C-alpha positions in Angstrom: -21.4 -31.8 52.5 -21.4 -30.9 48.8 -24.4 -29.0 47.4 -25.8 -28.8 43.9 -24.2 -25.4 43.6 -20.7 -26.8 44.4 -21.3 -29.5 41.9 -22.3 -26.9 39.2 -19.2 -24.8 40.0 -17.0 -27.9 39.7 -18.7 -28.9 36.4 -18.1 -25.4 35.0 -14.4 -25.5 35.9 -14.1 -28.9 34.5 -15.6 -27.8 31.2 -13.4 -24.7 31.0 -10.4 -27.0 31.7 -11.3 -29.3 28.9 -11.4 -26.3 26.5 -7.9 -25.2 27.5 -6.3 -28.6 26.8 -6.6 -28.5 23.0 -5.2 -24.9 23.0 -2.2 -26.0 25.0 -1.6 -29.0 22.8 -1.6 -26.8 19.7 0.8 -24.4 21.4 3.0 -27.2 22.5 3.1 -28.6 18.9 4.1 -25.1 17.6 6.9 -24.9 20.1 8.0 -28.4 19.5 8.4 -27.7 15.8 11.2 -25.2 16.6 12.9 -27.2 19.3 15.3 -30.1 19.3 13.5 -33.5 19.2 14.6 -34.4 22.7 13.6 -31.0 24.3 11.3 -31.2 27.3 8.4 -28.8 27.0 6.2 -28.0 30.1 3.7 -25.4 31.1 3.2 -23.8 34.5 0.8 -21.3 35.9 1.5 -18.8 38.7 -1.1 -16.3 37.9 0.5 -16.1 34.4 1.1 -18.9 32.0 4.7 -19.8 31.3 6.4 -22.4 29.1 9.6 -24.1 30.2 11.8 -25.7 27.6 14.7 -27.9 28.8 17.5 -28.9 26.4 20.6 -31.0 26.9 23.2 -28.6 25.4 23.7 -24.9 25.9 23.9 -24.4 22.1 20.4 -25.8 21.8 19.1 -23.5 24.5 20.5 -20.5 22.5 18.8 -21.8 19.4 15.5 -22.2 21.2 15.7 -18.6 22.5 15.9 -17.3 19.0 13.4 -19.8 17.5 10.7 -18.9 20.0 10.6 -15.5 18.2 9.4 -17.3 15.0 6.5 -19.2 16.5 3.6 -17.4 14.7 0.8 -18.4 17.0 2.0 -16.4 20.0 4.2 -13.5 20.9 6.2 -14.7 23.9 7.2 -12.2 26.6 10.2 -12.3 28.9 12.2 -15.0 27.1 15.1 -15.9 29.3 17.3 -18.6 30.8 16.0 -20.2 34.0 17.1 -22.7 36.5 16.7 -26.3 35.2 15.7 -29.2 37.4 19.0 -30.9 36.6 22.5 -29.7 36.2 22.6 -31.6 32.9 19.8 -29.5 31.4 19.5 -25.9 30.2 16.2 -24.1 30.6 14.5 -21.4 28.5 11.4 -19.9 30.1 8.9 -17.5 28.5 5.6 -15.9 29.5 2.7 -16.6 27.3 0.4 -13.6 27.2 -3.3 -14.1 27.7 
């Protein structure tokens, strides 16, 4: 049975989550500006926030690796190639510092 305290904790988490969305949207826009138009940009969190960028061609992946260094709003860490969800894609992954 949920208590008022549980509801308040949920409401607090919900409000914090709503504050994060605009920040991620802004970051996504900054990243998209330096990526090919068809690049797939996604975020994941495993205790640290990461961005995954999937491109169709290996040349585009190389370009994205270098272009991430020019995004002024954040200094990415550990920019590297990763395993893409498809053999037809090439993934660049980077950690986003807190």
